[in-house]
N, C-alpha and C positions, 0 to 999 in steps of 0.2 A: 254630197260628200258626208255629212253627218247621216244621213238616211241609210247609207251603204253597209251598216256594220263595222265601221271602224270604229266608231266612239265606244262600244262594249269592249273590243281589242285592247282600245288605248287604256280605258278603266281597268280591266284584267292586268294589262302591263305595270300600271302603277300600282294595284293592288299587290301584285308580286315584287314589284321593287322596295318597296315600304315595308312587308313583311321581312324580308331577306336583309333590308338596315336595322329594322326592330331584331332580327336573329344577330344580328353582328354584335349589335351591343348586349348581348346573353354571353354572347362566347367571350367578349371582352371582362365581364364581369366573372363569371368562371374561372377564366383563363386567370385572372389574377389570383384568385384564391388557389389555383392549382399550382402557381408558381410559390407561392407562401407556404405551401403543403412541402413540396419540393426543396424548400431551404429548411424548412425546421426538420424535414425528416435526416436531412444531411448532418444536421447539427444535434439532433438526437436519435443515430439510429438504433440504438440497444432498445430504449423507451419506446420506441414505434413499433419497433418489432415484439415484444412483450406485450403492448397493447393489442396489436392485430393478430396475436395467438388469442387472445380471448374473445375475438369477434365471433359470434354466428354465422360462420360461412354457409351453412345450409340455408338460412334465411336470406341473404344476399344473393344467392347464386337463384333462389325461388322469384325473388322478387325480380331479377333480370330475365327471366324465363317470361315472366306475366307482363313485364313491360314491352319486351321485344314482341311478343304475340299480340299486344294491345297495337303495336305499331303496324303490324299486318292486317289487323281489323280495319283501323281507321282507312289504310289505303284501298282495301277492298270495298270499304265504304264508298270511297270519292269515286271509286272505278266504277261501282254498281250505280252510283247517282248519275255518273256522265251516259251510262247507257241508258237511263231512264227506268231502272228497276228500284223504284222509292221504297217498296217495301223490303227491301234486301239491303238497301243501303240503310234503314232504320235498324234493321236488325243488327247491322255489323257495328253502326254508331251505339246501341245499346250493349254490345257486349264490350266495347271500348271502353264503355264507361264502368259495366262492374267489373272488368280488371284494372280498372285505376282504381276501383275502390278497395279490391284485396290487396293492390301494392300496398295503400293509405293502411289497409288495417294490419298487416303484415308489419310494416315500418312502426306503426301505433305498439303494437305488443313490445317490439323490441326497443322501442325507446321507453316504454312502460319499465321495463324488466332494467334497463341501465338506471333509471331511476330510483328503482326500489333498492339497488345494489349501490347507490349513493355516488353513481359515476357520472356526475353533472355538475357543470359549474354552477357555482353560486354566490351572488352577491349580497353583502350586507354580514350581518351576525349570524352564527351559527356556521359549522363546518360540514362536509359532507365527507365519505370516504374518500373522494377525490381527492382532497387536500391532503391526504397522507401519503399517496402516490408520489414518485420520482417527478421533477419538473415537465420532464419530457413526454411521460403519460398522461398528464394535466392537459399539455400543449394537443397531443393527439385528440382526447376525445372532447376537447373545446373545438378543435377540427370538425372532428365528427358531427358534434351537434350542431354547430354553424353551417357547416355545406350539406348537409342531409337534411336537416331543416329548411334552408333556402332552396333545396331543390324538390322538397315536399310542400313549399308554397308555389312552385310553380305547377307542380302536379295538380294542386287543387283548383289553381287558375285554369289550368288545361282542360279541366273536368267540367267547370262554369261554363268554357266555351263550348266543347265538344256539346255539352247539354242544350245549350241554345241554337247548335247547328241541329240536333236532332230535332228540335221543336221546330225549325225553320222547313227542315224537309219534309216534316210531317204536315204542316200548313201548304207547303208548295212555293214558300217565300226563296225557297234554295231549291234549286232545278239544274236540269240540263241546259246549259247556255248560262246558268248563274252559278256555277260551280266553286267560283274561285275561292268564297267566303270558306266553304269546306277545305278547299285545297289549302288556304293558307292556316287553319286552324289543324289541318293535318301537319302541316311543316313544322309548328309550332311542337303539336304533340312529339313529333320525331326527335327534335331535339332535346328535348326532356329526355326521351329515351337514352339519347347518345350521351347525354352528361351523366347519366347514370352508370352507364358502360364505362366510364371512366372513374366514377366514384367506386366503383366494385373492389377494383384490385387496388384502391389506394388505402380502403380502411380493412376491407374483409380479408385481402390476399397479401396483405403488409406484411405479415409474418415470415 
């Protein structure tokens, strides 16, 4: 029975199940932050409105397009691998990595601009411009750095995993019949994209 092809199927099933359980914990993590945001926005509606109006909507929308495109390329990479088109799969994976780096570059530029303006939480001695703003705006920017920062960490982890997948496809260790690794990496990347879709209206369209 174990030689009839059932073991690989069971391994794939277990891998998928494990990934979905892991993704569920990620949903719980960000879900708690979304609930906290909703509570605090209800508490400081005017301050959240003012802070949201100062956000760079164009950058947020651009990054959304970048991540959505990267979701498409990672899906195309998985499809190409299953069809035995290794060069195409590698090209789409490389494109996904490039788009992820573009996202991080835009986010880094945006964070740097906020830090330059003093709109960031600071512990210890010395105050930033943020400390002069109303309490609700301070809360808004605190949530902004916390949630987008945590999302950024997930993007970096996702890029590292996809880089490993690209190398695996290049070496042939990830191939048709053993595409579950790339499928799970793609699921993780899709979750990263979905989380950003929720972050976009919370911060960039909050006005």
